[in-house]
Backbone as XML, in Angstrom:
<?xml version="1.0"?>
<chain id="A" units="angstrom">
  <residue number="1" name="MET">
    <atom name="N" x="-10.578" y="17.588" z="-1.494"/>
    <atom name="CA" x="-9.341" y="17.919" z="-2.175"/>
    <atom name="C" x="-8.230" y="16.932" z="-1.813"/>
  </residue>
  <residue number="2" name="LEU">
    <atom name="N" x="-8.166" y="16.519" z="-0.538"/>
    <atom name="CA" x="-7.110" y="15.609" z="-0.105"/>
    <atom name="C" x="-7.201" y="14.243" z="-0.780"/>
  </residue>
  <residue number="3" name="PRO">
    <atom name="N" x="-8.415" y="13.641" z="-0.960"/>
    <atom name="CA" x="-8.468" y="12.358" z="-1.677"/>
    <atom name="C" x="-7.946" y="12.450" z="-3.107"/>
  </residue>
  <residue number="4" name="ILE">
    <atom name="N" x="-8.184" y="13.555" z="-3.756"/>
    <atom name="CA" x="-7.680" y="13.722" z="-5.121"/>
    <atom name="C" x="-6.154" y="13.778" z="-5.119"/>
  </residue>
  <residue number="5" name="LEU">
    <atom name="N" x="-5.590" y="14.493" z="-4.158"/>
    <atom name="CA" x="-4.127" y="14.560" z="-4.047"/>
    <atom name="C" x="-3.544" y="13.180" z="-3.756"/>
  </residue>
  <residue number="6" name="HIS">
    <atom name="N" x="-4.197" y="12.421" z="-2.866"/>
    <atom name="CA" x="-3.718" y="11.076" z="-2.560"/>
    <atom name="C" x="-3.728" y="10.207" z="-3.812"/>
  </residue>
  <residue number="7" name="GLN">
    <atom name="N" x="-4.800" y="10.293" z="-4.594"/>
    <atom name="CA" x="-4.903" y="9.467" z="-5.790"/>
    <atom name="C" x="-3.880" y="9.870" z="-6.848"/>
  </residue>
  <residue number="8" name="VAL">
    <atom name="N" x="-3.688" y="11.165" z="-7.029"/>
    <atom name="CA" x="-2.710" y="11.630" z="-8.026"/>
    <atom name="C" x="-1.292" y="11.259" z="-7.589"/>
  </residue>
  <residue number="9" name="PHE">
    <atom name="N" x="-0.974" y="11.534" z="-6.337"/>
    <atom name="CA" x="0.370" y="11.228" z="-5.843"/>
    <atom name="C" x="0.606" y="9.727" z="-5.804"/>
  </residue>
  <residue number="10" name="GLY">
    <atom name="N" x="-0.401" y="8.947" z="-5.379"/>
    <atom name="CA" x="-0.270" y="7.493" z="-5.350"/>
    <atom name="C" x="-0.073" y="6.921" z="-6.739"/>
  </residue>
  <residue number="11" name="SER">
    <atom name="N" x="-0.838" y="7.412" z="-7.705"/>
    <atom name="CA" x="-0.695" y="6.939" z="-9.092"/>
    <atom name="C" x="0.679" y="7.288" z="-9.643"/>
  </residue>
  <residue number="12" name="THR">
    <atom name="N" x="1.145" y="8.484" z="-9.342"/>
    <atom name="CA" x="2.466" y="8.910" z="-9.797"/>
    <atom name="C" x="3.556" y="8.008" z="-9.208"/>
  </residue>
  <residue number="13" name="LEU">
    <atom name="N" x="3.422" y="7.682" z="-7.920"/>
    <atom name="CA" x="4.416" y="6.813" z="-7.288"/>
    <atom name="C" x="4.387" y="5.404" z="-7.876"/>
  </residue>
  <residue number="14" name="VAL">
    <atom name="N" x="3.206" y="4.897" z="-8.189"/>
    <atom name="CA" x="3.115" y="3.561" z="-8.777"/>
    <atom name="C" x="3.765" y="3.545" z="-10.155"/>
  </residue>
  <residue number="15" name="VAL">
    <atom name="N" x="3.470" y="4.520" z="-10.972"/>
    <atom name="CA" x="4.063" y="4.578" z="-12.314"/>
    <atom name="C" x="5.582" y="4.747" z="-12.224"/>
  </residue>
  <residue number="16" name="ALA">
    <atom name="N" x="6.035" y="5.666" z="-11.395"/>
    <atom name="CA" x="7.476" y="5.879" z="-11.242"/>
    <atom name="C" x="8.140" y="4.644" z="-10.645"/>
  </residue>
  <residue number="17" name="GLY">
    <atom name="N" x="7.476" y="3.980" z="-9.709"/>
    <atom name="CA" x="8.018" y="2.757" z="-9.119"/>
    <atom name="C" x="8.176" y="1.645" z="-10.142"/>
  </residue>
  <residue number="18" name="LEU">
    <atom name="N" x="7.208" y="1.535" z="-11.039"/>
    <atom name="CA" x="7.313" y="0.527" z="-12.097"/>
    <atom name="C" x="8.461" y="0.831" z="-13.058"/>
  </residue>
  <residue number="19" name="ILE">
    <atom name="N" x="8.702" y="2.110" z="-13.284"/>
    <atom name="CA" x="9.782" y="2.506" z="-14.190"/>
    <atom name="C" x="11.148" y="2.190" z="-13.584"/>
  </residue>
  <residue number="20" name="VAL">
    <atom name="N" x="11.329" y="2.477" z="-12.301"/>
    <atom name="CA" x="12.645" y="2.270" z="-11.679"/>
    <atom name="C" x="12.774" y="0.898" z="-11.018"/>
  </residue>
  <residue number="21" name="LEU">
    <atom name="N" x="11.779" y="0.050" z="-11.143"/>
    <atom name="CA" x="11.821" y="-1.284" z="-10.537"/>
    <atom name="C" x="13.017" y="-2.120" z="-10.984"/>
  </residue>
  <residue number="22" name="PRO">
    <atom name="N" x="13.432" y="-2.080" z="-12.252"/>
    <atom name="CA" x="14.566" y="-2.921" z="-12.667"/>
    <atom name="C" x="15.924" y="-2.484" z="-12.103"/>
  </residue>
  <residue number="23" name="LEU">
    <atom name="N" x="16.008" y="-1.322" z="-11.504"/>
    <atom name="CA" x="17.293" y="-0.865" z="-10.968"/>
    <atom name="C" x="17.725" y="-1.750" z="-9.806"/>
  </residue>
  <residue number="24" name="PRO">
    <atom name="N" x="19.039" y="-1.877" z="-9.574"/>
    <atom name="CA" x="19.517" y="-2.757" z="-8.506"/>
    <atom name="C" x="19.141" y="-2.267" z="-7.101"/>
  </residue>
  <residue number="25" name="ILE">
    <atom name="N" x="18.977" y="-0.979" z="-6.926"/>
    <atom name="CA" x="18.586" y="-0.434" z="-5.624"/>
    <atom name="C" x="17.054" y="-0.502" z="-5.552"/>
  </residue>
  <residue number="26" name="PRO">
    <atom name="N" x="16.479" y="-0.968" z="-4.439"/>
    <atom name="CA" x="15.030" y="-1.226" z="-4.398"/>
    <atom name="C" x="14.142" y="0.008" z="-4.231"/>
  </residue>
  <residue number="27" name="PHE">
    <atom name="N" x="14.492" y="1.120" z="-4.834"/>
    <atom name="CA" x="13.640" y="2.300" z="-4.738"/>
    <atom name="C" x="12.267" y="2.062" z="-5.365"/>
  </residue>
  <residue number="28" name="GLY">
    <atom name="N" x="12.236" y="1.257" z="-6.411"/>
    <atom name="CA" x="10.972" y="0.968" z="-7.079"/>
    <atom name="C" x="9.976" y="0.279" z="-6.158"/>
  </residue>
  <residue number="29" name="LEU">
    <atom name="N" x="10.464" y="-0.673" z="-5.370"/>
    <atom name="CA" x="9.582" y="-1.363" z="-4.428"/>
    <atom name="C" x="9.044" y="-0.418" z="-3.365"/>
  </residue>
  <residue number="30" name="ILE">
    <atom name="N" x="9.887" y="0.464" z="-2.892"/>
    <atom name="CA" x="9.458" y="1.431" z="-1.882"/>
    <atom name="C" x="8.403" y="2.360" z="-2.464"/>
  </residue>
  <residue number="31" name="MET">
    <atom name="N" x="8.629" y="2.833" z="-3.672"/>
    <atom name="CA" x="7.669" y="3.733" z="-4.314"/>
    <atom name="C" x="6.346" y="3.013" z="-4.590"/>
  </residue>
  <residue number="32" name="LEU">
    <atom name="N" x="6.411" y="1.765" z="-5.029"/>
    <atom name="CA" x="5.190" y="0.992" z="-5.263"/>
    <atom name="C" x="4.404" y="0.781" z="-3.971"/>
  </residue>
  <residue number="33" name="THR">
    <atom name="N" x="5.102" y="0.472" z="-2.907"/>
    <atom name="CA" x="4.443" y="0.236" z="-1.622"/>
    <atom name="C" x="3.717" y="1.485" z="-1.136"/>
  </residue>
  <residue number="34" name="ILE">
    <atom name="N" x="4.380" y="2.611" z="-1.182"/>
    <atom name="CA" x="3.755" y="3.855" z="-0.731"/>
    <atom name="C" x="2.612" y="4.246" z="-1.660"/>
  </residue>
  <residue number="35" name="GLY">
    <atom name="N" x="2.809" y="4.096" z="-2.958"/>
    <atom name="CA" x="1.755" y="4.424" z="-3.919"/>
    <atom name="C" x="0.509" y="3.581" z="-3.727"/>
  </residue>
  <residue number="36" name="PHE">
    <atom name="N" x="0.689" y="2.263" z="-3.560"/>
    <atom name="CA" x="-0.467" y="1.389" z="-3.337"/>
    <atom name="C" x="-1.147" y="1.697" z="-2.004"/>
  </residue>
  <residue number="37" name="ALA">
    <atom name="N" x="-0.368" y="2.045" z="-0.989"/>
    <atom name="CA" x="-0.969" y="2.391" z="0.301"/>
    <atom name="C" x="-1.814" y="3.663" z="0.193"/>
  </residue>
  <residue number="38" name="LEU">
    <atom name="N" x="-1.385" y="4.597" z="-0.634"/>
    <atom name="CA" x="-2.177" y="5.816" z="-0.824"/>
    <atom name="C" x="-3.421" y="5.566" z="-1.677"/>
  </residue>
  <residue number="39" name="LEU">
    <atom name="N" x="-3.352" y="4.628" z="-2.602"/>
    <atom name="CA" x="-4.487" y="4.344" z="-3.484"/>
    <atom name="C" x="-5.514" y="3.400" z="-2.863"/>
  </residue>
  <residue number="40" name="ALA">
    <atom name="N" x="-5.105" y="2.579" z="-1.917"/>
    <atom name="CA" x="-5.992" y="1.546" z="-1.367"/>
    <atom name="C" x="-7.293" y="2.071" z="-0.770"/>
  </residue>
  <residue number="41" name="PRO">
    <atom name="N" x="-7.319" y="3.196" z="-0.066"/>
    <atom name="CA" x="-8.606" y="3.646" z="0.479"/>
    <atom name="C" x="-9.630" y="4.027" z="-0.589"/>
  </residue>
  <residue number="42" name="TYR">
    <atom name="N" x="-9.194" y="4.257" z="-1.805"/>
    <atom name="CA" x="-10.088" y="4.766" z="-2.842"/>
    <atom name="C" x="-10.370" y="3.758" z="-3.959"/>
  </residue>
  <residue number="43" name="ILE">
    <atom name="N" x="-9.544" y="2.712" z="-4.071"/>
    <atom name="CA" x="-9.704" y="1.749" z="-5.159"/>
    <atom name="C" x="-9.811" y="0.338" z="-4.561"/>
  </residue>
  <residue number="44" name="PRO">
    <atom name="N" x="-10.997" y="-0.280" z="-4.647"/>
    <atom name="CA" x="-11.190" y="-1.611" z="-4.051"/>
    <atom name="C" x="-10.250" y="-2.689" z="-4.604"/>
  </residue>
  <residue number="45" name="ALA">
    <atom name="N" x="-9.891" y="-2.624" z="-5.866"/>
    <atom name="CA" x="-8.989" y="-3.632" z="-6.443"/>
    <atom name="C" x="-7.615" y="-3.582" z="-5.772"/>
  </residue>
  <residue number="46" name="VAL">
    <atom name="N" x="-7.151" y="-2.404" z="-5.435"/>
    <atom name="CA" x="-5.855" y="-2.272" z="-4.754"/>
    <atom name="C" x="-5.965" y="-2.842" z="-3.343"/>
  </residue>
  <residue number="47" name="ARG">
    <atom name="N" x="-7.099" y="-2.602" z="-2.678"/>
    <atom name="CA" x="-7.321" y="-3.170" z="-1.343"/>
    <atom name="C" x="-7.285" y="-4.700" z="-1.394"/>
  </residue>
  <residue number="48" name="ARG">
    <atom name="N" x="-7.928" y="-5.278" z="-2.387"/>
    <atom name="CA" x="-7.927" y="-6.742" z="-2.528"/>
    <atom name="C" x="-6.511" y="-7.261" z="-2.785"/>
  </residue>
  <residue number="49" name="LEU">
    <atom name="N" x="-5.745" y="-6.544" z="-3.607"/>
    <atom name="CA" x="-4.368" y="-6.945" z="-3.880"/>
    <atom name="C" x="-3.529" y="-6.934" z="-2.604"/>
  </residue>
  <residue number="50" name="ILE">
    <atom name="N" x="-3.652" y="-5.890" z="-1.825"/>
    <atom name="CA" x="-2.871" y="-5.796" z="-0.585"/>
    <atom name="C" x="-3.298" y="-6.885" z="0.395"/>
  </residue>
  <residue number="51" name="ARG">
    <atom name="N" x="-4.603" y="-7.130" z="0.495"/>
    <atom name="CA" x="-5.101" y="-8.189" z="1.380"/>
    <atom name="C" x="-4.530" y="-9.553" z="0.940"/>
  </residue>
  <residue number="52" name="TYR">
    <atom name="N" x="-4.511" y="-9.804" z="-0.370"/>
    <atom name="CA" x="-3.959" y="-11.052" z="-0.896"/>
    <atom name="C" x="-2.467" y="-11.179" z="-0.564"/>
  </residue>
  <residue number="53" name="LEU">
    <atom name="N" x="-1.710" y="-10.104" z="-0.768"/>
    <atom name="CA" x="-0.270" y="-10.143" z="-0.496"/>
    <atom name="C" x="0.010" y="-10.365" z="0.986"/>
  </residue>
  <residue number="54" name="ARG">
    <atom name="N" x="-0.804" y="-9.741" z="1.832"/>
    <atom name="CA" x="-0.609" y="-9.919" z="3.273"/>
    <atom name="C" x="-0.943" y="-11.341" z="3.705"/>
  </residue>
  <residue number="55" name="ALA">
    <atom name="N" x="-1.931" y="-11.968" z="3.079"/>
    <atom name="CA" x="-2.270" y="-13.355" z="3.408"/>
    <atom name="C" x="-1.205" y="-14.316" z="2.875"/>
  </residue>
  <residue number="56" name="LYS">
    <atom name="N" x="-0.633" y="-13.986" z="1.724"/>
    <atom name="CA" x="0.359" y="-14.858" z="1.100"/>
    <atom name="C" x="1.709" y="-14.788" z="1.819"/>
  </residue>
  <residue number="57" name="TRP">
    <atom name="N" x="2.091" y="-13.596" z="2.269"/>
    <atom name="CA" x="3.386" y="-13.402" z="2.919"/>
    <atom name="C" x="3.192" y="-12.932" z="4.364"/>
  </residue>
  <residue number="58" name="PRO">
    <atom name="N" x="3.180" y="-13.854" z="5.317"/>
    <atom name="CA" x="2.958" y="-13.489" z="6.725"/>
    <atom name="C" x="4.016" y="-12.534" z="7.286"/>
  </residue>
  <residue number="59" name="LYS">
    <atom name="N" x="5.253" y="-12.626" z="6.802"/>
    <atom name="CA" x="6.287" y="-11.705" z="7.303"/>
    <atom name="C" x="5.987" y="-10.267" z="6.897"/>
  </residue>
  <residue number="60" name="PHE">
    <atom name="N" x="5.467" y="-10.075" z="5.694"/>
    <atom name="CA" x="5.058" y="-8.748" z="5.229"/>
    <atom name="C" x="3.938" y="-8.217" z="6.115"/>
  </residue>
  <residue number="61" name="ASP">
    <atom name="N" x="2.961" y="-9.085" z="6.426"/>
    <atom name="CA" x="1.853" y="-8.703" z="7.296"/>
    <atom name="C" x="2.354" y="-8.355" z="8.692"/>
  </residue>
  <residue number="62" name="GLU">
    <atom name="N" x="3.260" y="-9.150" z="9.207"/>
    <atom name="CA" x="3.813" y="-8.904" z="10.536"/>
    <atom name="C" x="4.561" y="-7.569" z="10.592"/>
  </residue>
  <residue number="63" name="THR">
    <atom name="N" x="5.320" y="-7.272" z="9.550"/>
    <atom name="CA" x="6.058" y="-6.003" z="9.502"/>
    <atom name="C" x="5.101" y="-4.812" z="9.477"/>
  </residue>
  <residue number="64" name="LEU">
    <atom name="N" x="4.035" y="-4.915" z="8.692"/>
    <atom name="CA" x="3.052" y="-3.825" z="8.658"/>
    <atom name="C" x="2.414" y="-3.618" z="10.023"/>
  </residue>
  <residue number="65" name="ARG">
    <atom name="N" x="2.069" y="-4.711" z="10.693"/>
    <atom name="CA" x="1.450" y="-4.579" z="12.014"/>
    <atom name="C" x="2.442" y="-4.047" z="13.037"/>
  </residue>
  <residue number="66" name="ARG">
    <atom name="N" x="3.717" y="-4.415" z="12.919"/>
    <atom name="CA" x="4.717" y="-3.964" z="13.880"/>
    <atom name="C" x="4.934" y="-2.453" z="13.804"/>
  </residue>
  <residue number="67" name="TYR">
    <atom name="N" x="4.924" y="-1.901" z="12.583"/>
    <atom name="CA" x="5.193" y="-0.475" z="12.413"/>
    <atom name="C" x="3.928" y="0.349" z="12.185"/>
  </residue>
  <residue number="68" name="HIS">
    <atom name="N" x="2.782" y="-0.218" z="12.464"/>
    <atom name="CA" x="1.487" y="0.447" z="12.268"/>
    <atom name="C" x="1.440" y="1.817" z="12.942"/>
  </residue>
  <residue number="69" name="HIS">
    <atom name="N" x="1.938" y="1.903" z="14.159"/>
    <atom name="CA" x="1.852" y="3.143" z="14.937"/>
    <atom name="C" x="2.710" y="4.278" z="14.370"/>
  </residue>
  <residue number="70" name="ARG">
    <atom name="N" x="3.637" y="3.981" z="13.491"/>
    <atom name="CA" x="4.535" y="5.013" z="12.944"/>
    <atom name="C" x="4.030" y="5.674" z="11.667"/>
  </residue>
  <residue number="71" name="PHE">
    <atom name="N" x="2.988" y="5.092" z="11.056"/>
    <atom name="CA" x="2.511" y="5.585" z="9.766"/>
    <atom name="C" x="1.519" y="6.736" z="9.929"/>
  </residue>
  <residue number="72" name="PRO">
    <atom name="N" x="1.345" y="7.543" z="8.873"/>
    <atom name="CA" x="0.314" y="8.585" z="8.902"/>
    <atom name="C" x="-1.071" y="7.946" z="8.895"/>
  </residue>
  <residue number="73" name="PRO">
    <atom name="N" x="-2.106" y="8.721" z="9.294"/>
    <atom name="CA" x="-3.460" y="8.156" z="9.436"/>
    <atom name="C" x="-4.003" y="7.455" z="8.190"/>
  </residue>
  <residue number="74" name="VAL">
    <atom name="N" x="-3.743" y="7.964" z="7.009"/>
    <atom name="CA" x="-4.291" y="7.341" z="5.800"/>
    <atom name="C" x="-3.702" y="5.943" z="5.593"/>
  </residue>
  <residue number="75" name="ILE">
    <atom name="N" x="-2.446" y="5.752" z="5.920"/>
    <atom name="CA" x="-1.834" y="4.436" z="5.763"/>
    <atom name="C" x="-2.234" y="3.518" z="6.914"/>
  </residue>
  <residue number="76" name="LYS">
    <atom name="N" x="-2.430" y="4.067" z="8.110"/>
    <atom name="CA" x="-2.936" y="3.263" z="9.224"/>
    <atom name="C" x="-4.305" y="2.677" z="8.886"/>
  </residue>
  <residue number="77" name="SER">
    <atom name="N" x="-5.172" y="3.487" z="8.312"/>
    <atom name="CA" x="-6.502" y="2.978" z="7.967"/>
    <atom name="C" x="-6.411" y="1.923" z="6.863"/>
  </residue>
  <residue number="78" name="THR">
    <atom name="N" x="-5.483" y="2.084" z="5.945"/>
    <atom name="CA" x="-5.278" y="1.082" z="4.900"/>
    <atom name="C" x="-4.809" y="-0.234" z="5.509"/>
  </residue>
  <residue number="79" name="ILE">
    <atom name="N" x="-3.897" y="-0.173" z="6.455"/>
    <atom name="CA" x="-3.413" y="-1.386" z="7.115"/>
    <atom name="C" x="-4.558" y="-2.076" z="7.840"/>
  </residue>
  <residue number="80" name="ASP">
    <atom name="N" x="-5.399" y="-1.303" z="8.499"/>
    <atom name="CA" x="-6.550" y="-1.885" z="9.198"/>
    <atom name="C" x="-7.555" y="-2.502" z="8.223"/>
  </residue>
  <residue number="81" name="GLN">
    <atom name="N" x="-7.821" y="-1.839" z="7.113"/>
    <atom name="CA" x="-8.803" y="-2.325" z="6.144"/>
    <atom name="C" x="-8.320" y="-3.539" z="5.365"/>
  </residue>
  <residue number="82" name="THR">
    <atom name="N" x="-7.028" y="-3.695" z="5.230"/>
    <atom name="CA" x="-6.505" y="-4.784" z="4.401"/>
    <atom name="C" x="-5.959" y="-5.949" z="5.220"/>
  </residue>
  <residue number="83" name="HIS">
    <atom name="N" x="-6.320" y="-6.010" z="6.486"/>
    <atom name="CA" x="-5.884" y="-7.139" z="7.302"/>
    <atom name="C" x="-6.448" y="-8.419" z="6.685"/>
  </residue>
  <residue number="84" name="PRO">
    <atom name="N" x="-5.639" y="-9.478" z="6.569"/>
    <atom name="CA" x="-6.109" y="-10.691" z="5.887"/>
    <atom name="C" x="-7.371" y="-11.318" z="6.485"/>
  </residue>
  <residue number="85" name="THR">
    <atom name="N" x="-7.589" y="-11.151" z="7.780"/>
    <atom name="CA" x="-8.783" y="-11.741" z="8.393"/>
    <atom name="C" x="-9.947" y="-10.760" z="8.491"/>
  </residue>
  <residue number="86" name="ALA">
    <atom name="N" x="-9.745" y="-9.533" z="8.016"/>
    <atom name="CA" x="-10.827" y="-8.549" z="8.049"/>
    <atom name="C" x="-11.891" y="-8.943" z="7.016"/>
  </residue>
  <residue number="87" name="PRO">
    <atom name="N" x="-13.155" y="-8.626" z="7.296"/>
    <atom name="CA" x="-14.196" y="-8.973" z="6.314"/>
    <atom name="C" x="-14.009" y="-8.191" z="5.018"/>
  </residue>
  <residue number="88" name="ALA">
    <atom name="N" x="-14.185" y="-8.868" z="3.918"/>
    <atom name="CA" x="-14.059" y="-8.219" z="2.605"/>
    <atom name="C" x="-15.269" y="-7.330" z="2.346"/>
  </residue>
  <residue number="89" name="GLU">
    <atom name="N" x="-15.068" y="-6.337" z="1.501"/>
    <atom name="CA" x="-16.156" y="-5.395" z="1.220"/>
    <atom name="C" x="-17.061" y="-5.904" z="0.136"/>
  </residue>
</chain>
């Protein structure tokens, strides 16, 4: 039941994030980030996207690793699975 909730909530956040992305306040980016983090354990394409973004932007990767201990378990596992040097699936 929990994976279904993660997928529904993650998809909702991604869609809502895309809708509010043009606003001057960066709520859209925050919603997209959380939505993709919730979807990554279940959708390999999202995992590849996050791995690519982390390899492309080292500061983004560094920030994720710095705050790793503060996230809930599902996002911690996503951070571990999408590390740029981790073996691809």
